[in-house]
N, C-alpha and C positions, 0 to 999 in steps of 0.2 A: 246242367240239369234244368229243364223247364219247370218242374213241380216237385215239390217234396211230400212225402206221405208222412202224416203226423197222427197223434192220438190226442184229441182235443175235446174240452168240456164247452159246451154252448152257453152255459149259466153257472152261477155260483152253486157249488156242491153238486153239479150234475155228472152224470157218467161220462167216461171218455168213449169216443168213438172215432174210428179211422176217418180222415179226410185229407184233403191235399191244398197246398197253396204254393204260389208262385214266389220264391226269394228274390227274384231279381239277380242282376250280375253280382259275381262275388267281388266284394271289395278289394283293392290292391293290397290292403294290409289284412285281409281276411284269410281264414283256414276253414274249410268245409271238411267236417268229420262224418264218416260214415258210421252210424252208431251200431255197437255191438250190444253193449249192456248199459243200463242205466239204473241208478239207485233210486229208491223212493224214500224221501225224507219228510219229517213232520212239517217243514217248511213248504214243501209241496201242497200239503193238505191246507195250511193256512191260506196259502196263495189261491188254491182251488176253491176254497170257501169265501174268499175274499175278506178274511178276518182282519187284515191290515189295511184294507180300503184302497189297494194298489193293483189290484188284478183288472186285467183287460180280458174280454171274451171274443172269439173263441180263444181258450186257454190251453197251452199245451205245457204240461209240468216237466220237470226232469233237468236236475242239475248236479248230477253224479255220473258223468257221461265218461264211457270208455268205448273207443273204436279206433278206426284207421284213417289217416289222413287221406282224403279223396281228392281235393284239389287245393292249390295254394295260389293266393294272390301274387302279383309280381313284386311286391314289396314285404315280403315276410322273410323271417330269419330263422335258421337252426332247426327247421323240420324238412321232412322229405315225404313225399307221396308214398303211401303204404306204411308209413310208420304208425306203430300202436301208440296212442296218446290218451289224455284224459282232460277234462273240463269240469270245473266246480260252479260254485255260485256266482263267480264273476267272470265277464267275458270281455271287458274292454275299460280302458282308462285313459287320460290325455296323454300320458307319458312325458308331461313337461312342467308340471306343478311341482311345488316343493316336496309334496310327499312322494310323487313318482321318482324324482330325480335322486331322493334319499333312499330309494329301495321300499317305500312303503306304498306300493302301488294300491293295495287294498284299502287305503285311507284316501284315496283321491276322491275330490269332491263331486268329480263327473263320472264316477265309476259306473260301468253297465254291468247290470245284474241279468244273469242267463235267462230267467224266467220273468222278469218284470219289463213289460212293454214289447216283449219279443216272445218268440216261439222256443220252448226248451228242448229237452234231449229225448222226450218221448216221441221220436221221430226216425224216420229213415236216415236223415242226417242232420246236422246242427252247425251253425257258423259261429265263429268267435274271432277277435283279434289274435294274432299269433302269439303275443306276449303271454296270452293266459292258457294257452294249449301246451301242456307238460308231457313230454315223453315218458313212458313207463320204463323204469330200469328192469334189467334181467333180475328175476327173483320176485317180481310182483306179478302175480296173476292176473291177467285182464279180467277174467270173469268175476273176480272178487275185488278188484281195485276201485270201482264206482264210489262207494261210500267213503273211501279215503279222501275225496276231492270236496267233501264238505264236511261230515263227522269227524273224519280224521284229522284235517288240518285245523279246524275248530278247536280241537283239545290238545293238539301238538304245538301250535303256535305259542301258547302261553309258557310253555317250558322254555322256549327260546327267548321269547320277549321279556320274560320276566328274570332271567338269569338264573333259573333253578338249578341247584347243585345236586350232585348225587348224594350227598350227605343230608339233604333236606328230607323233611317228613311231609307227605302230600296226602290229602284226603280228596276223595271223589264222591261228590254227592249226586246219587242217581246212577244206577248200573243199567242203562238202557243203550240206545243207539250211540250216544256220545260217550257216555260213562264206560261201557265196556272197552272202548278204544283207549281212553284216557288211562285207566288201570294198566293196560299192556305198555303204554308209552312210558308212564312214570316208572314202573318196574323196570323196564329195560334202560331207562336213564340212570337207574342206580339208587332210587328213592325208596324209602320206607313208605309203604303204600296202604291206606285205609280206606276200604270202600264203605259207604253210607248208603243203605237201602232200606226201603219200607217193606220190602217183599222178602220174607224169610227164606223163601225158595232159592233166592238168587244168592245165598251167602255162600254156598259151596262153589258156585259157579264163579262168584267174583274171586274167590281164593284160587281156582283153578287158572284163572286170566292172569295172576300175580299179585292180588292183594295179600298183604301179610296179615291184616287184621279187617273184621267186619263190624260195623256198629250200626244198629237200627236207628234209622234217620228221625224217627219219630219217638225215640225213648228218651225221655227227658233226663232221668238219671244217668243213662251212659252218656249222654252229651256233657252232661255236668262233670262227669269223671274226666272227659277228654279236655278240659280246660286247660289252656296254655301249651297245647301239645304240638301244633301244625304251623309250618312254615308257609304252606299255601293249601287252601281249600278251593278246589274247581267245582262250582255249582253247575251241573249239565241239565237240570230239571227246569220245568217252567211253573212248578207249584210253590206255594206259599209255605214255608216251614218257619221254625222259631229261630229267626235270625240272630237274635241276641246271644244264644247258646253258641252258634257257629262262630260269631266274632268272638266270643269269650274262649272258644278253642283254639285260637290263634296264638302261636308263640309271639314274643316280642319281634317286631318287625314282620309279623306274618300278614298274609294277604287273603282276603275272601275274593275269589275271582268269578265272575258270573260269565258263562257262555250259553247258558239256557235263557230262553226269553220269558223271565218270571215277570207277569204283567202287573201285579200289585206293588205298591211302593215297599220298599225295604226299610223299616224302622231302624234307627241307629242313633246312638247319641255320641256326641263329640268326644266325651270323656272315655267312652269305651275304646276309642281309636287313640287318642292321646297319650294315655297312659302306658301302652305298650308299643307306641308308635306303628300302630297297626294301620291297615288301608284296606279299602274296597275299590275294586275295579272291575272292568269287562272288556271283553274284545269281540271282534267279528271273525271272519276267516283268516287268512294270511296271505303273505306276498307270493308272487310266482317263485321267488328264490327259495322261500321257505316250504312251499309245496314240494319242490324239488329235493330239497333236504329231507324232508319227512318220508317221501317215498324211498330214497336211499337208506334211510334209518329202517324202514319197514323190511326192506330186503336183506340188510344186514342182520336183523333181529328176528326175522321171520314172523312179523307182526301183520295180522289181517283181521278185518271185520269178521264176525260170525254171521253169515248172511243165509236167507231163505230165497229161492230163486222161483218166479213166476214168468211162464210165457206170455208174450205181449197180448196174445188174445184172450189173457186171463188178468189183464191189467187192473180191471175194476174190482176183482177178488183181492188182488194185491193190496189195493186201496184200502178196501174194508177190513182186511186182515190188519193193517196199521192202525186204522181207526179203532179197532176193537181192543188194541193194546196187546196183541198176540204176537208181534214181531219179535224173534230172538236171533239176532238184535238188529240186523239191517235188513231190508227187503231190496232186491235187485230184480229188475224186469229184464228178460232176455229179449233183444229187438232184433238183432241182425238178421236171424234165420228167418223172420217173417216179413222184412222189409223188401 
């Protein structure tokens, strides 16, 4: 392929418009994916607006890709042309550092991010190292699978990494793009699940997704009554909350775990952790092996993101819909038919 059609912004916060670029030869260890669907994530907005100071323009968003393998380099493994696959936030790693050789590819110090310094998945096709391209199992619908490759793995990985047991009590703070998947995963894991939300209208939806209980995230009295209750609280929001109450809500050896990009410092005293041997932690996405495990888990338990679809010629409407906080709960842009 001599050129790839992409939907790009020329400046920070700019509208996306179709254009083309020449990707050059496919690397020997590379995979080219003909994009069919691509999820839209808040991280795409942050990069589009250069909130993190890492964006380059023209900028092509999209890191929740689902499509078909269009071409393979000669040094790739486990994939076939025509196979339906997915790609998430990460697209490459060194494969030889300590993290990679221990299976923690996502913690590689030279890891390559799909929309940082390269063009993402709002495109006719996108490229990645073969290790980060994951086949979709039977039972996972390609049109709905994109959000699993970022939002899904971000909240699934802590259940694996932290050794969460079916007997544990898990709280999920924020019932949005991440949280609505976290509730489903924790419920299918066998846990007692409590949803924390500031939106009263989401209470019934959270219960329908699997939450056993719902607590208003800004209700100080309710938070106080929850003291000592949770083995794990997953924070999916980027807002500042009364963190002392959430730490107090942890059971002995409980953990407050951040996957949302809370930008303000989280105030905590050492004694609030020491007394109950509590901890605070965070995590990014997950390894390729954990992504594959998550997809199998989704197929087994019929777990999927709740999505809203936009045709690619309405990609800017999709972006505004997400900016306005109207997404319920993940936005997917359908690209293949227009590419």
